[in-house]
All heavy atoms as a GROMACS GRO file, in nm:
protein
  561
    1MET      N    1  -2.562   0.238   1.018
    1MET     CA    2  -2.592   0.283   0.883
    1MET      C    3  -2.469   0.257   0.794
    1MET      O    4  -2.356   0.284   0.831
    1MET     CB    5  -2.626   0.431   0.886
    1MET     CG    6  -2.658   0.488   0.752
    1MET     SD    7  -2.712   0.659   0.770
    1MET     CE    8  -2.744   0.694   0.601
    2VAL      N    9  -2.494   0.209   0.675
    2VAL     CA   10  -2.386   0.180   0.581
    2VAL      C   11  -2.357   0.306   0.500
    2VAL      O   12  -2.447   0.370   0.447
    2VAL     CB   13  -2.428   0.064   0.487
    2VAL    CG1   14  -2.322   0.040   0.383
    2VAL    CG2   15  -2.455  -0.061   0.568
    3GLU      N   16  -2.229   0.338   0.492
    3GLU     CA   17  -2.188   0.456   0.414
    3GLU      C   18  -2.188   0.421   0.265
    3GLU      O   19  -2.159   0.308   0.228
    3GLU     CB   20  -2.047   0.498   0.451
    3GLU     CG   21  -2.032   0.549   0.592
    3GLU     CD   22  -1.890   0.590   0.619
    3GLU    OE1   23  -1.843   0.685   0.554
    3GLU    OE2   24  -1.827   0.527   0.704
    4PRO      N   25  -2.218   0.519   0.179
    4PRO     CA   26  -2.206   0.494   0.035
    4PRO      C   27  -2.062   0.457   0.000
    4PRO      O   28  -1.967   0.502   0.064
    4PRO     CB   29  -2.243   0.629  -0.027
    4PRO     CG   30  -2.321   0.700   0.079
    4PRO     CD   31  -2.268   0.651   0.210
    5ALA      N   32  -2.047   0.371  -0.100
    5ALA     CA   33  -1.916   0.318  -0.138
    5ALA      C   34  -1.815   0.429  -0.167
    5ALA      O   35  -1.699   0.419  -0.128
    5ALA     CB   36  -1.929   0.225  -0.257
    6LEU      N   37  -1.856   0.534  -0.238
    6LEU     CA   38  -1.761   0.640  -0.271
    6LEU      C   39  -1.711   0.711  -0.147
    6LEU      O   40  -1.594   0.749  -0.140
    6LEU     CB   41  -1.823   0.739  -0.369
    6LEU     CG   42  -1.848   0.684  -0.510
    6LEU    CD1   43  -1.915   0.790  -0.597
    6LEU    CD2   44  -1.719   0.637  -0.573
    7THR      N   45  -1.795   0.726  -0.046
    7THR     CA   46  -1.752   0.787   0.079
    7THR      C   47  -1.650   0.697   0.147
    7THR      O   48  -1.549   0.744   0.199
    7THR     CB   49  -1.873   0.809   0.172
    7THR    OG1   50  -1.966   0.894   0.107
    7THR    CG2   51  -1.830   0.873   0.303
    8GLN      N   52  -1.674   0.567   0.147
    8GLN     CA   53  -1.581   0.473   0.207
    8GLN      C   54  -1.447   0.474   0.133
    8GLN      O   55  -1.342   0.469   0.196
    8GLN     CB   56  -1.640   0.333   0.206
    8GLN     CG   57  -1.759   0.318   0.297
    8GLN     CD   58  -1.824   0.181   0.285
    8GLN    OE1   59  -1.780   0.096   0.210
    8GLN    NE2   60  -1.932   0.162   0.358
    9LEU      N   61  -1.451   0.480   0.001
    9LEU     CA   62  -1.327   0.480  -0.078
    9LEU      C   63  -1.241   0.601  -0.048
    9LEU      O   64  -1.118   0.591  -0.045
    9LEU     CB   65  -1.358   0.473  -0.227
    9LEU     CG   66  -1.408   0.338  -0.278
    9LEU    CD1   67  -1.450   0.349  -0.424
    9LEU    CD2   68  -1.301   0.232  -0.262
   10THR      N   69  -1.302   0.715  -0.024
   10THR     CA   70  -1.223   0.835   0.003
   10THR      C   71  -1.152   0.828   0.136
   10THR      O   72  -1.057   0.901   0.160
   10THR     CB   73  -1.310   0.962  -0.002
   10THR    OG1   74  -1.410   0.954   0.100
   10THR    CG2   75  -1.373   0.982  -0.138
   11LYS      N   76  -1.196   0.738   0.225
   11LYS     CA   77  -1.134   0.722   0.356
   11LYS      C   78  -1.016   0.625   0.356
   11LYS      O   79  -0.946   0.614   0.455
   11LYS     CB   80  -1.237   0.678   0.458
   11LYS     CG   81  -1.342   0.785   0.485
   11LYS     CD   82  -1.442   0.740   0.588
   11LYS     CE   83  -1.544   0.850   0.614
   11LYS     NZ   84  -1.644   0.808   0.714
   12LEU      N   85  -0.996   0.554   0.245
   12LEU     CA   86  -0.883   0.461   0.236
   12LEU      C   87  -0.752   0.538   0.224
   12LEU      O   88  -0.744   0.638   0.154
   12LEU     CB   89  -0.897   0.368   0.114
   12LEU     CG   90  -1.008   0.265   0.117
   12LEU    CD1   91  -1.014   0.191  -0.016
   12LEU    CD2   92  -0.990   0.167   0.231
   13THR      N   93  -0.650   0.487   0.293
   13THR     CA   94  -0.518   0.546   0.279
   13THR      C   95  -0.458   0.500   0.147
   13THR      O   96  -0.509   0.408   0.082
   13THR     CB   97  -0.425   0.500   0.393
   13THR    OG1   98  -0.403   0.360   0.380
   13THR    CG2   99  -0.483   0.533   0.530
   14ALA      N  100  -0.349   0.561   0.107
   14ALA     CA  101  -0.281   0.521  -0.017
   14ALA      C  102  -0.236   0.375  -0.008
   14ALA      O  103  -0.248   0.299  -0.104
   14ALA     CB  104  -0.162   0.612  -0.044
   15ASN      N  105  -0.188   0.334   0.109
   15ASN     CA  106  -0.144   0.196   0.128
   15ASN      C  107  -0.262   0.099   0.116
   15ASN      O  108  -0.250  -0.006   0.052
   15ASN     CB  109  -0.076   0.181   0.263
   15ASN     CG  110  -0.028   0.040   0.288
   15ASN    OD1  111  -0.105  -0.044   0.336
   15ASN    ND2  112   0.096   0.013   0.254
   16GLU      N  113  -0.375   0.132   0.177
   16GLU     CA  114  -0.493   0.045   0.168
   16GLU      C  115  -0.544   0.035   0.025
   16GLU      O  116  -0.581  -0.073  -0.020
   16GLU     CB  117  -0.603   0.097   0.260
   16GLU     CG  118  -0.572   0.083   0.407
   16GLU     CD  119  -0.668   0.158   0.498
   16GLU    OE1  120  -0.729   0.257   0.453
   16GLU    OE2  121  -0.680   0.117   0.614
   17THR      N  122  -0.542   0.147  -0.045
   17THR     CA  123  -0.586   0.147  -0.185
   17THR      C  124  -0.494   0.059  -0.269
   17THR      O  125  -0.541  -0.018  -0.352
   17THR     CB  126  -0.587   0.291  -0.241
   17THR    OG1  127  -0.675   0.370  -0.162
   17THR    CG2  128  -0.632   0.294  -0.385
   18HIS      N  129  -0.365   0.067  -0.246
   18HIS     CA  130  -0.269  -0.016  -0.320
   18HIS      C  131  -0.293  -0.163  -0.292
   18HIS      O  132  -0.293  -0.245  -0.384
   18HIS     CB  133  -0.126   0.024  -0.280
   18HIS     CG  134  -0.020  -0.058  -0.346
   18HIS    ND1  135   0.008  -0.046  -0.481
   18HIS    CD2  136   0.062  -0.153  -0.297
   18HIS    CE1  137   0.104  -0.133  -0.511
   18HIS    NE2  138   0.138  -0.198  -0.401
   19ARG      N  139  -0.315  -0.199  -0.166
   19ARG     CA  140  -0.339  -0.339  -0.130
   19ARG      C  141  -0.467  -0.391  -0.194
   19ARG      O  142  -0.472  -0.502  -0.247
   19ARG     CB  143  -0.346  -0.353   0.022
   19ARG     CG  144  -0.211  -0.331   0.087
   19ARG     CD  145  -0.214  -0.304   0.236
   19ARG     NE  146  -0.310  -0.379   0.312
   19ARG     CZ  147  -0.360  -0.336   0.428
   19ARG    NH1  148  -0.324  -0.219   0.478
   19ARG    NH2  149  -0.446  -0.409   0.496
   20LEU      N  150  -0.572  -0.309  -0.194
   20LEU     CA  151  -0.698  -0.348  -0.254
   20LEU      C  152  -0.685  -0.359  -0.406
   20LEU      O  153  -0.736  -0.454  -0.467
   20LEU     CB  154  -0.807  -0.247  -0.217
   20LEU     CG  155  -0.948  -0.277  -0.265
   20LEU    CD1  156  -0.994  -0.414  -0.217
   20LEU    CD2  157  -1.042  -0.169  -0.217
   21ASP      N  158  -0.612  -0.267  -0.467
   21ASP     CA  159  -0.589  -0.273  -0.612
   21ASP      C  160  -0.522  -0.403  -0.653
   21ASP      O  161  -0.558  -0.463  -0.754
   21ASP     CB  162  -0.503  -0.155  -0.659
   21ASP     CG  163  -0.579  -0.025  -0.671
   21ASP    OD1  164  -0.705  -0.029  -0.668
   21ASP    OD2  165  -0.514   0.080  -0.684
   22ARG      N  166  -0.424  -0.447  -0.574
   22ARG     CA  167  -0.353  -0.572  -0.607
   22ARG      C  168  -0.449  -0.690  -0.606
   22ARG      O  169  -0.444  -0.777  -0.692
   22ARG     CB  170  -0.237  -0.593  -0.511
   22ARG     CG  171  -0.124  -0.497  -0.538
   22ARG     CD  172  -0.011  -0.499  -0.441
   22ARG     NE  173   0.008  -0.620  -0.364
   22ARG     CZ  174   0.126  -0.665  -0.327
   22ARG    NH1  175   0.235  -0.601  -0.362
   22ARG    NH2  176   0.137  -0.772  -0.253
   23ALA      N  177  -0.539  -0.694  -0.508
   23ALA     CA  178  -0.636  -0.804  -0.500
   23ALA      C  179  -0.733  -0.799  -0.617
   23ALA      O  180  -0.765  -0.901  -0.677
   23ALA     CB  181  -0.712  -0.797  -0.368
   24ILE      N  182  -0.779  -0.679  -0.652
   24ILE     CA  183  -0.874  -0.665  -0.763
   24ILE      C  184  -0.809  -0.704  -0.895
   24ILE      O  185  -0.872  -0.769  -0.979
   24ILE     CB  186  -0.932  -0.522  -0.766
   24ILE    CG1  187  -1.021  -0.501  -0.643
   24ILE    CG2  188  -1.008  -0.496  -0.895
   24ILE    CD1  189  -1.066  -0.360  -0.622
   25VAL      N  190  -0.684  -0.669  -0.914
   25VAL     CA  191  -0.612  -0.710  -1.036
   25VAL      C  192  -0.601  -0.862  -1.041
   25VAL      O  193  -0.626  -0.923  -1.145
   25VAL     CB  194  -0.474  -0.643  -1.045
   25VAL    CG1  195  -0.388  -0.707  -1.153
   25VAL    CG2  196  -0.488  -0.494  -1.070
   26ALA      N  197  -0.567  -0.924  -0.929
   26ALA     CA  198  -0.555  -1.071  -0.925
   26ALA      C  199  -0.688  -1.136  -0.964
   26ALA      O  200  -0.691  -1.232  -1.042
   26ALA     CB  201  -0.511  -1.116  -0.787
   27ILE      N  202  -0.798  -1.084  -0.912
   27ILE     CA  203  -0.930  -1.139  -0.944
   27ILE      C  204  -0.966  -1.114  -1.090
   27ILE      O  205  -1.023  -1.201  -1.157
   27ILE     CB  206  -1.037  -1.080  -0.850
   27ILE    CG1  207  -1.014  -1.131  -0.709
   27ILE    CG2  208  -1.178  -1.113  -0.898
   27ILE    CD1  209  -1.093  -1.059  -0.602
   28SER      N  210  -0.932  -0.997  -1.142
   28SER     CA  211  -0.966  -0.967  -1.282
   28SER      C  212  -0.890  -1.057  -1.379
   28SER      O  213  -0.941  -1.093  -1.484
   28SER     CB  214  -0.940  -0.820  -1.314
   28SER     OG  215  -0.802  -0.791  -1.315
   29VAL      N  216  -0.770  -1.098  -1.340
   29VAL     CA  217  -0.690  -1.190  -1.424
   29VAL      C  218  -0.744  -1.332  -1.413
   29VAL      O  219  -0.746  -1.406  -1.511
   29VAL     CB  220  -0.542  -1.185  -1.383
   29VAL    CG1  221  -0.461  -1.294  -1.451
   29VAL    CG2  222  -0.483  -1.047  -1.414
   30ASN      N  223  -0.789  -1.370  -1.293
   30ASN     CA  224  -0.839  -1.505  -1.270
   30ASN      C  225  -0.966  -1.498  -1.184
   30ASN      O  226  -0.958  -1.509  -1.062
   30ASN     CB  227  -0.733  -1.591  -1.201
   30ASN     CG  228  -0.778  -1.733  -1.179
   30ASN    OD1  229  -0.887  -1.772  -1.221
   30ASN    ND2  230  -0.696  -1.810  -1.113
   31PRO      N  231  -1.084  -1.481  -1.245
   31PRO     CA  232  -1.208  -1.468  -1.169
   31PRO      C  233  -1.243  -1.591  -1.084
   31PRO      O  234  -1.324  -1.582  -0.993
   31PRO     CB  235  -1.315  -1.447  -1.277
   31PRO     CG  236  -1.240  -1.396  -1.394
   31PRO     CD  237  -1.105  -1.460  -1.388
   32ASP      N  238  -1.181  -1.704  -1.111
   32ASP     CA  239  -1.206  -1.825  -1.032
   32ASP      C  240  -1.113  -1.836  -0.911
   32ASP      O  241  -1.111  -1.939  -0.843
   32ASP     CB  242  -1.190  -1.949  -1.120
   32ASP     CG  243  -1.291  -1.952  -1.233
   32ASP    OD1  244  -1.406  -1.910  -1.211
   32ASP    OD2  245  -1.255  -1.996  -1.344
   33LEU      N  246  -1.039  -1.731  -0.883
   33LEU     CA  247  -0.938  -1.732  -0.778
   33LEU      C  248  -0.996  -1.760  -0.640
   33LEU      O  249  -0.941  -1.839  -0.564
   33LEU     CB  250  -0.865  -1.597  -0.777
   33LEU     CG  251  -0.742  -1.584  -0.690
   33LEU    CD1  252  -0.636  -1.683  -0.734
   33LEU    CD2  253  -0.688  -1.443  -0.699
   34GLY      N  254  -1.105  -1.698  -0.606
   34GLY     CA  255  -1.162  -1.715  -0.473
   34GLY      C  256  -1.232  -1.849  -0.455
   34GLY      O  257  -1.249  -1.927  -0.548
   35ILE      N  258  -1.273  -1.873  -0.332
   35ILE     CA  259  -1.346  -1.995  -0.297
   35ILE      C  260  -1.494  -1.972  -0.316
   35ILE      O  261  -1.547  -1.867  -0.275
   35ILE     CB  262  -1.317  -2.032  -0.150
   35ILE    CG1  263  -1.167  -2.059  -0.131
   35ILE    CG2  264  -1.400  -2.152  -0.106
   35ILE    CD1  265  -1.125  -2.066   0.014
   36GLN      N  266  -1.563  -2.068  -0.376
   36GLN     CA  267  -1.708  -2.058  -0.394
   36GLN      C  268  -1.777  -2.060  -0.258
   36GLN      O  269  -1.749  -2.147  -0.175
   36GLN     CB  270  -1.757  -2.176  -0.478
   36GLN     CG  271  -1.904  -2.171  -0.512
   36GLN     CD  272  -1.934  -2.070  -0.621
   36GLN    OE1  273  -1.858  -2.056  -0.716
   36GLN    NE2  274  -2.044  -2.000  -0.608
   37VAL      N  275  -1.866  -1.963  -0.234
   37VAL     CA  276  -1.945  -1.961  -0.112
   37VAL      C  277  -2.060  -2.060  -0.133
   37VAL      O  278  -2.134  -2.048  -0.230
   37VAL     CB  279  -1.999  -1.820  -0.081
   37VAL    CG1  280  -2.088  -1.821   0.041
   37VAL    CG2  281  -1.885  -1.720  -0.066
   38PRO      N  282  -2.073  -2.160  -0.045
   38PRO     CA  283  -2.175  -2.264  -0.064
   38PRO      C  284  -2.316  -2.208  -0.084
   38PRO      O  285  -2.356  -2.112  -0.017
   38PRO     CB  286  -2.168  -2.346   0.065
   38PRO     CG  287  -2.029  -2.322   0.117
   38PRO     CD  288  -1.996  -2.181   0.077
   39ASN      N  289  -2.387  -2.267  -0.177
   39ASN     CA  290  -2.528  -2.235  -0.206
   39ASN      C  291  -2.550  -2.092  -0.256
   39ASN      O  292  -2.659  -2.037  -0.239
   39ASN     CB  293  -2.615  -2.262  -0.084
   39ASN     CG  294  -2.605  -2.405  -0.039
   39ASN    OD1  295  -2.607  -2.499  -0.119
   39ASN    ND2  296  -2.589  -2.425   0.091
   40THR      N  297  -2.445  -2.029  -0.311
   40THR     CA  298  -2.458  -1.894  -0.367
   40THR      C  299  -2.377  -1.887  -0.496
   40THR      O  300  -2.305  -1.981  -0.530
   40THR     CB  301  -2.403  -1.785  -0.272
   40THR    OG1  302  -2.260  -1.793  -0.268
   40THR    CG2  303  -2.459  -1.800  -0.132
   41LEU      N  304  -2.386  -1.775  -0.563
   41LEU     CA  305  -2.302  -1.748  -0.680
   41LEU      C  306  -2.181  -1.663  -0.642
   41LEU      O  307  -2.103  -1.622  -0.728
   41LEU     CB  308  -2.384  -1.676  -0.788
   41LEU     CG  309  -2.500  -1.758  -0.846
   41LEU    CD1  310  -2.582  -1.672  -0.941
   41LEU    CD2  311  -2.448  -1.882  -0.916
   42LEU      N  312  -2.164  -1.638  -0.512
   42LEU     CA  313  -2.055  -1.553  -0.465
   42LEU      C  314  -1.925  -1.631  -0.452
   42LEU      O  315  -1.925  -1.752  -0.433
   42LEU     CB  316  -2.090  -1.495  -0.327
   42LEU     CG  317  -2.212  -1.405  -0.321
   42LEU    CD1  318  -2.244  -1.369  -0.177
   42LEU    CD2  319  -2.192  -1.281  -0.406
   43ARG      N  320  -1.815  -1.557  -0.464
   43ARG     CA  321  -1.682  -1.613  -0.441
   43ARG      C  322  -1.617  -1.528  -0.332
   43ARG      O  323  -1.644  -1.409  -0.319
   43ARG     CB  324  -1.600  -1.611  -0.568
   43ARG     CG  325  -1.664  -1.698  -0.678
   43ARG     CD  326  -1.572  -1.724  -0.794
   43ARG     NE  327  -1.462  -1.812  -0.760
   43ARG     CZ  328  -1.470  -1.946  -0.753
   43ARG    NH1  329  -1.583  -2.005  -0.773
   43ARG    NH2  330  -1.365  -2.017  -0.724
   44ASP      N  331  -1.529  -1.589  -0.254
   44ASP     CA  332  -1.463  -1.524  -0.141
   44ASP      C  333  -1.313  -1.538  -0.160
   44ASP      O  334  -1.259  -1.648  -0.160
   44ASP     CB  335  -1.509  -1.594  -0.012
   44ASP     CG  336  -1.454  -1.529   0.114
   44ASP    OD1  337  -1.364  -1.443   0.104
   44ASP    OD2  338  -1.501  -1.567   0.222
   45TYR      N  339  -1.246  -1.424  -0.176
   45TYR     CA  340  -1.101  -1.424  -0.193
   45TYR      C  341  -1.039  -1.349  -0.076
   45TYR      O  342  -1.076  -1.236  -0.047
   45TYR     CB  343  -1.061  -1.356  -0.325
   45TYR     CG  344  -0.913  -1.333  -0.338
   45TYR    CD1  345  -0.826  -1.439  -0.358
   45TYR    CD2  346  -0.859  -1.206  -0.328
   45TYR    CE1  347  -0.690  -1.420  -0.370
   45TYR    CE2  348  -0.723  -1.185  -0.339
   45TYR     CZ  349  -0.638  -1.292  -0.361
   45TYR     OH  350  -0.503  -1.271  -0.372
   46ALA      N  351  -0.945  -1.413  -0.008
   46ALA     CA  352  -0.874  -1.349   0.103
   46ALA      C  353  -0.725  -1.355   0.077
   46ALA      O  354  -0.671  -1.460   0.045
   46ALA     CB  355  -0.908  -1.418   0.234
   47ASP      N  356  -0.661  -1.240   0.086
   47ASP     CA  357  -0.516  -1.231   0.074
   47ASP      C  358  -0.463  -1.197   0.213
   47ASP      O  359  -0.471  -1.082   0.257
   47ASP     CB  360  -0.477  -1.123  -0.026
   47ASP     CG  361  -0.328  -1.112  -0.047
   47ASP    OD1  362  -0.252  -1.141   0.048
   47ASP    OD2  363  -0.286  -1.072  -0.156
   48ASP      N  364  -0.417  -1.299   0.284
   48ASP     CA  365  -0.372  -1.279   0.421
   48ASP      C  366  -0.246  -1.194   0.431
   48ASP      O  367  -0.223  -1.129   0.533
   48ASP     CB  368  -0.348  -1.415   0.489
   48ASP     CG  369  -0.476  -1.494   0.504
   48ASP    OD1  370  -0.583  -1.431   0.517
   48ASP    OD2  371  -0.470  -1.619   0.503
   49ILE      N  372  -0.165  -1.193   0.329
   49ILE     CA  373  -0.042  -1.114   0.330
   49ILE      C  374  -0.075  -0.965   0.327
   49ILE      O  375  -0.021  -0.885   0.404
   49ILE     CB  376   0.050  -1.152   0.213
   49ILE    CG1  377   0.098  -1.296   0.232
   49ILE    CG2  378   0.168  -1.055   0.202
   49ILE    CD1  379   0.172  -1.354   0.113
   50ASP      N  380  -0.166  -0.925   0.237
   50ASP     CA  381  -0.204  -0.784   0.225
   50ASP      C  382  -0.319  -0.746   0.318
   50ASP      O  383  -0.353  -0.629   0.328
   50ASP     CB  384  -0.242  -0.750   0.081
   50ASP     CG  385  -0.121  -0.720  -0.005
   50ASP    OD1  386  -0.016  -0.681   0.051
   50ASP    OD2  387  -0.129  -0.734  -0.128
   51GLY      N  388  -0.382  -0.844   0.384
   51GLY     CA  389  -0.492  -0.814   0.474
   51GLY      C  390  -0.616  -0.764   0.402
   51GLY      O  391  -0.681  -0.670   0.447
   52VAL      N  392  -0.647  -0.827   0.288
   52VAL     CA  393  -0.760  -0.785   0.207
   52VAL      C  394  -0.853  -0.904   0.189
   52VAL      O  395  -0.808  -1.017   0.165
   52VAL     CB  396  -0.713  -0.736   0.068
   52VAL    CG1  397  -0.830  -0.704  -0.022
   52VAL    CG2  398  -0.625  -0.613   0.082
   53ARG      N  399  -0.982  -0.880   0.201
   53ARG     CA  400  -1.082  -0.983   0.172
   53ARG      C  401  -1.181  -0.924   0.074
   53ARG      O  402  -1.230  -0.812   0.093
   53ARG     CB  403  -1.154  -1.025   0.299
   53ARG     CG  404  -1.255  -1.135   0.272
   53ARG     CD  405  -1.314  -1.185   0.400
   53ARG     NE  406  -1.406  -1.294   0.374
   53ARG     CZ  407  -1.495  -1.335   0.460
   53ARG    NH1  408  -1.504  -1.279   0.579
   53ARG    NH2  409  -1.575  -1.434   0.429
   54VAL      N  410  -1.210  -1.001  -0.031
   54VAL     CA  411  -1.300  -0.954  -0.135
   54VAL      C  412  -1.407  -1.061  -0.157
   54VAL      O  413  -1.376  -1.177  -0.181
   54VAL     CB  414  -1.225  -0.928  -0.268
   54VAL    CG1  415  -1.320  -0.881  -0.376
   54VAL    CG2  416  -1.113  -0.827  -0.247
   55ILE      N  417  -1.533  -1.020  -0.146
   55ILE     CA  418  -1.646  -1.105  -0.181
   55ILE      C  419  -1.693  -1.054  -0.316
   55ILE      O  420  -1.716  -0.934  -0.333
   55ILE     CB  421  -1.760  -1.094  -0.078
   55ILE    CG1  422  -1.711  -1.120   0.064
   55ILE    CG2  423  -1.876  -1.185  -0.118
   55ILE    CD1  424  -1.661  -1.258   0.089
   56TYR      N  425  -1.705  -1.144  -0.413
   56TYR     CA  426  -1.741  -1.096  -0.546
   56TYR      C  427  -1.831  -1.194  -0.619
   56TYR      O  428  -1.845  -1.309  -0.581
   56TYR     CB  429  -1.616  -1.064  -0.628
   56TYR     CG  430  -1.525  -1.181  -0.656
   56TYR    CD1  431  -1.528  -1.246  -0.778
   56TYR    CD2  432  -1.434  -1.226  -0.560
   56TYR    CE1  433  -1.444  -1.354  -0.803
   56TYR    CE2  434  -1.350  -1.331  -0.584
   56TYR     CZ  435  -1.355  -1.396  -0.707
   56TYR     OH  436  -1.272  -1.501  -0.730
   57TYR      N  437  -1.891  -1.144  -0.724
   57TYR     CA  438  -1.984  -1.218  -0.807
   57TYR      C  439  -1.943  -1.196  -0.952
   57TYR      O  440  -1.921  -1.082  -0.993
   57TYR     CB  441  -2.126  -1.166  -0.782
   57TYR     CG  442  -2.228  -1.215  -0.880
   57TYR    CD1  443  -2.278  -1.344  -0.874
   57TYR    CD2  444  -2.277  -1.131  -0.979
   57TYR    CE1  445  -2.372  -1.389  -0.964
   57TYR    CE2  446  -2.372  -1.175  -1.070
   57TYR     CZ  447  -2.419  -1.304  -1.062
   57TYR     OH  448  -2.512  -1.348  -1.151
   58VAL      N  449  -1.930  -1.302  -1.026
   58VAL     CA  450  -1.896  -1.293  -1.168
   58VAL      C  451  -2.022  -1.321  -1.249
   58VAL      O  452  -2.082  -1.428  -1.236
   58VAL     CB  453  -1.785  -1.394  -1.206
   58VAL    CG1  454  -1.748  -1.380  -1.352
   58VAL    CG2  455  -1.663  -1.375  -1.117
   59THR      N  456  -2.062  -1.226  -1.332
   59THR     CA  457  -2.183  -1.244  -1.412
   59THR      C  458  -2.155  -1.335  -1.531
   59THR      O  459  -2.040  -1.369  -1.560
   59THR     CB  460  -2.233  -1.108  -1.465
   59THR    OG1  461  -2.140  -1.058  -1.562
   59THR    CG2  462  -2.252  -1.007  -1.354
   60ALA      N  463  -2.260  -1.370  -1.603
   60ALA     CA  464  -2.249  -1.454  -1.721
   60ALA      C  465  -2.161  -1.388  -1.828
   60ALA      O  466  -2.095  -1.458  -1.905
   60ALA     CB  467  -2.386  -1.484  -1.778
   61LEU      N  468  -2.158  -1.256  -1.829
   61LEU     CA  469  -2.075  -1.183  -1.926
   61LEU      C  470  -1.936  -1.155  -1.872
   61LEU      O  471  -1.860  -1.076  -1.928
   61LEU     CB  472  -2.144  -1.052  -1.966
   61LEU     CG  473  -2.278  -1.068  -2.036
   61LEU    CD1  474  -2.342  -0.933  -2.061
   61LEU    CD2  475  -2.261  -1.145  -2.167
   62ARG      N  476  -1.901  -1.220  -1.760
   62ARG     CA  477  -1.770  -1.208  -1.696
   62ARG      C  478  -1.744  -1.070  -1.637
   62ARG      O  479  -1.630  -1.029  -1.617
   62ARG     CB  480  -1.656  -1.249  -1.789
   62ARG     CG  481  -1.670  -1.388  -1.848
   62ARG     CD  482  -1.677  -1.496  -1.745
   62ARG     NE  483  -1.544  -1.534  -1.697
   62ARG     CZ  484  -1.523  -1.622  -1.602
   62ARG    NH1  485  -1.624  -1.683  -1.546
   62ARG    NH2  486  -1.402  -1.650  -1.562
   63THR      N  487  -1.850  -0.994  -1.609
   63THR     CA  488  -1.836  -0.869  -1.536
   63THR      C  489  -1.827  -0.906  -1.388
   63THR      O  490  -1.897  -0.995  -1.342
   63THR     CB  491  -1.960  -0.780  -1.558
   63THR    OG1  492  -1.971  -0.753  -1.698
   63THR    CG2  493  -1.949  -0.650  -1.482
   64ILE      N  494  -1.743  -0.838  -1.314
   64ILE     CA  495  -1.721  -0.872  -1.174
   64ILE      C  496  -1.776  -0.761  -1.085
   64ILE      O  497  -1.740  -0.645  -1.101
   64ILE     CB  498  -1.571  -0.894  -1.145
   64ILE    CG1  499  -1.518  -1.007  -1.234
   64ILE    CG2  500  -1.548  -0.924  -0.998
   64ILE    CD1  501  -1.367  -1.022  -1.229
   65THR      N  502  -1.863  -0.798  -0.991
   65THR     CA  503  -1.914  -0.706  -0.891
   65THR      C  504  -1.844  -0.738  -0.760
   65THR      O  505  -1.838  -0.854  -0.720
   65THR     CB  506  -2.066  -0.723  -0.876
   65THR    OG1  507  -2.127  -0.699  -1.002
   65THR    CG2  508  -2.122  -0.627  -0.772
   66ILE      N  509  -1.791  -0.635  -0.694
   66ILE     CA  510  -1.702  -0.657  -0.579
   66ILE      C  511  -1.750  -0.583  -0.454
   66ILE      O  512  -1.793  -0.468  -0.462
   66ILE     CB  513  -1.560  -0.607  -0.614
   66ILE    CG1  514  -1.501  -0.695  -0.723
   66ILE    CG2  515  -1.472  -0.603  -0.491
   66ILE    CD1  516  -1.366  -0.650  -0.771
   67VAL      N  517  -1.737  -0.651  -0.340
   67VAL     CA  518  -1.748  -0.588  -0.209
   67VAL      C  519  -1.618  -0.624  -0.138
   67VAL      O  520  -1.582  -0.741  -0.131
   67VAL     CB  521  -1.868  -0.641  -0.129
   67VAL    CG1  522  -1.869  -0.584   0.012
   67VAL    CG2  523  -1.997  -0.609  -0.200
   68ALA      N  524  -1.545  -0.526  -0.089
   68ALA     CA  525  -1.412  -0.552  -0.034
   68ALA      C  526  -1.398  -0.504   0.108
   68ALA      O  527  -1.467  -0.411   0.152
   68ALA     CB  528  -1.307  -0.484  -0.122
   69TYR      N  529  -1.306  -0.566   0.180
   69TYR     CA  530  -1.274  -0.530   0.317
   69TYR      C  531  -1.122  -0.524   0.329
   69TYR      O  532  -1.054  -0.618   0.290
   69TYR     CB  533  -1.332  -0.635   0.413
   69TYR     CG  534  -1.290  -0.616   0.556
   69TYR    CD1  535  -1.347  -0.517   0.633
   69TYR    CD2  536  -1.194  -0.697   0.613
   69TYR    CE1  537  -1.310  -0.498   0.764
   69TYR    CE2  538  -1.155  -0.679   0.745
   69TYR     CZ  539  -1.213  -0.580   0.821
   69TYR     OH  540  -1.174  -0.562   0.950
   70VAL      N  541  -1.071  -0.415   0.380
   70VAL     CA  542  -0.927  -0.399   0.400
   70VAL      C  543  -0.901  -0.392   0.550
   70VAL      O  544  -0.957  -0.305   0.618
   70VAL     CB  545  -0.872  -0.272   0.331
   70VAL    CG1  546  -0.724  -0.259   0.352
   70VAL    CG2  547  -0.907  -0.272   0.183
   71GLU      N  548  -0.819  -0.483   0.601
   71GLU     CA  549  -0.788  -0.482   0.743
   71GLU      C  550  -0.683  -0.376   0.772
   71GLU      O  551  -0.597  -0.348   0.689
   71GLU     CB  552  -0.736  -0.618   0.787
   71GLU     CG  553  -0.839  -0.728   0.774
   71GLU     CD  554  -0.787  -0.863   0.812
   71GLU    OE1  555  -0.664  -0.881   0.821
   71GLU    OE2  556  -0.868  -0.954   0.832
   72ALA      N  557  -0.690  -0.319   0.890
   72ALA     CA  558  -0.594  -0.215   0.930
   72ALA      C  559  -0.455  -0.272   0.949
   72ALA      O  560  -0.435  -0.386   0.971
   72ALA     CB  561  -0.640  -0.148   1.058
   0.00000   0.00000   0.00000
């Protein structure tokens, strides 16, 4: 069963939240940062240094919808 996003966010440590914030800021500054996922509108951004992977979608109005994964 998938937990609601807010429940998952409350389980992040301060360090994980900081690492995820850095990735989200990078994407918000440059929405084309990630690699285009073939045959979709999704983009895949991985920051190997911070151990963060973000799959996101940029709408026509440049709003960004994000699903993120933070490695331990």
